[in-house]
N, C-alpha and C positions, 0 to 999 in steps of 0.2 A: 247379245243386243236384240236380235230378232225375237228371241224367246220372251224377253222382257216387254217388247212392244206388243207381241201377240197376247201376252198375259193381260196387259191393260186393255187392249181392244176387246178381249173376251169379256171384260168387265162391262156391265151394261152402261152404255154411255149416258143414257137418260138419268140413271141413278147418280152417276158421277156429277153431271151438271147440276142436279138438284142439291147435292151435298155442297158444291161450291157456292151456289146461290144462297143456301141456308146459312152458310158461314158469313157470306157478305151481308145478308139482312141482319143477322145477329150483331155483327160488328157495327153496322149502321145505327142500330137502335142504341148501342152502347156509346158510340162516339159522335153520332150526329152528323156524319159527313154527308155531302150532297147525294141525293138519289132522285130518280124520276118517278113516273107513275105508269101503271099498266105494263104492257109488254116492252116498253122502252125504259123501264126503271133503272136498268144498269147499262145504259148506252151513252157513250161520249160524255161521261161525267165522272165524279169521284168514285161512285159505286162501281162503275165500269173498270176504272183503274185498279181498285181494290180487288175486284173479282179476278182480273188477269194475274195480278201478283200472287194472290192466294192460290189460284189454280196451278201456277208454275211451281210455287213452293211445294204444294202437295205432291205433284208429280216427281219433282227432284228429290224430295225427302223419301218417297216410297219406292221410286223406280230408278233414280239416278239422274244426273244432270243431262246426259246425252239423250236419254229417252224423253225427258221433259222438253228439251229443245225441239226434237224431231216432231213430237206430238203437237207442240205449240205452233210450229211452222206449218204443219199439215192443216191445223185448224184455220190459220190465216189464209192458206192457199185454197181453201174451200170457197172463199169469196174473192176471186181474182179481180173483180170489178169494183171492189170497195174503194172509196176515196183514199188517196195516198196518206192524208192526214190521220185517218182512222187506223190504217195499217201501221203507220209509224208509231202511233200512240200505243197500240197493242204490243208491238215488238219491243219497244222501249221498256214497257212495264213488265213484259214477260222475262226480260233479262235480269231484272232486279232481284226477284225472289229466288232465282237459281243461285245467286250469290249468298242470299240469306241462308238457304238450305246448306250450302257448303260451309259457311262460317259457324252455323249453329249445330252442325252434326256432332262435334265432340260433346256438347252439352247434353243433347238428347241421348247420346250413347252412354254417358256416365250417370245420368240421373233417371230416376224412375217416375215418369210422368204419364198419366193416362191421356187418351186421345183428346178429351175436352180441355185439359190443362195445356197441352201442346198447342191446340188451336187458339186458345186465349192468348198465349205468349206470342204466337206468330201474328195474330191480329193486331196486337198492341204494337209490335215492331213495324208492321205495314202502315198503320195509322200514323205513327211518329214520322216515318219516312214521307208520307203524304203531306203532313203539316210542314215539313222542312222543304217541301218543293222538289223532292227527288223523283216523284212520280209525274207522269204526264196525265193530266185530267181533262184535256180538251184537244180535239184534233187541230186546233189553231195554234198550238204550241210550236214555236220555231225551232226547238231543239230536234236533232235528228239522230235516228238509230242507223248505223252503217251496217247494212245487211252483209256486205262482203267481209268486213273484219269482225263483225259481231260485237262491236263496241258502241257505246253511247257517245255522241258528240260532246267533246269538251271534258270527258271523263278519262283520266289517265290511270294506268295501273299504279297502285300505291302499296308498298310493302311496309310503310311506317307502322309500327305496332300500335301507335296511338291513334291512327286513322286509317283503318283497313277496309272500309266499306266497299271499296272498288278493287280490292286485291284479287288477283287471279289465282292465288295459291289455294289448293284444295284443302278443305277441313281446317281452316285457319284458326289456330288456338287464340291468337291475338284478337281475331274477329269476335270470337265468343266472349273474351274478356271485355271488349268494348261494349257489347250488348249488355253484359252482366252489370257493368258499372253504370251505364247510361240509363237503362230501364229499371233496374232494381237496386241501385245503390250498392252493388257488390254482394247482395244478400240473396241471390236467386237460388243458391244451393244450400238447403237447410242443413243443420248439423247432422241429422240422421243420415242424410245422403252423403255427406263428407265421410261419416263413419263407414257407410257402405262401400265407398270408394277405397278407403284405407284398408278394409278387410279383403278387398279384391285387387290388391296391388299387382298381382301377376297379369290380370286382364287389362289393367290400366297400362302396364308396361308394354304389353303386346300391341295395344292400340296405338300408343305413342310411337312405337317402332314402325308400325304400318304408315302412320302419318308422315314420319320423317322420310320413309321410302318414297311416298307419293310426291312429296315436295322435291326431293332430289330428281325423281323422274320428270317432273314438270320443268325443272331447271334445264335438264339435259335436252328435253324436247325443244325448248326455246333456243338453246345454244345451237342445236342442229338446224333449226329453221333459219 
């Protein structure tokens, strides 16, 4: 864990922030969500919400959920005097894309997508969540993120395979299926990629075995708690 955190810290923070902002501006130009001007262009608005969700997805996807949460919390703690509404907004949004990273992990493992294609897919997912009202886009929102439990107010754990956006299960295959059908009509995996997967069945089986092991481990942890 410490090695992963040090790996990220060694990465130039300025460059990372620029990459997140560039992705936010690109998505804003494409989808037209709310954005400000000047140095407050991504502050307490839809662009701000997108930025935080994208940032946490990037960290969770590349460094793991635990590292993403630690770094996200560290960022918020750098401004201890920030209004509670702003802190709540950021923490709420930070938690959402850690779930996306978990649920989309099998897709990105099995399919060969370059960085730009992955970013476009994630941006589309974030935007759709924004339009459905799942993100907090203003500090005046009355919904609350519980810092003690790490849960969003009113959001219960759901293992229903047809509605798993709030599932706590790691690498949820049903979650991937939901995104696949909802965003791309079930056609996100091209025929050539299905062929690639079929030719590498051993790798697929190894990954499925690992996923099943992680699910069992998660269940045991919850039982012991």
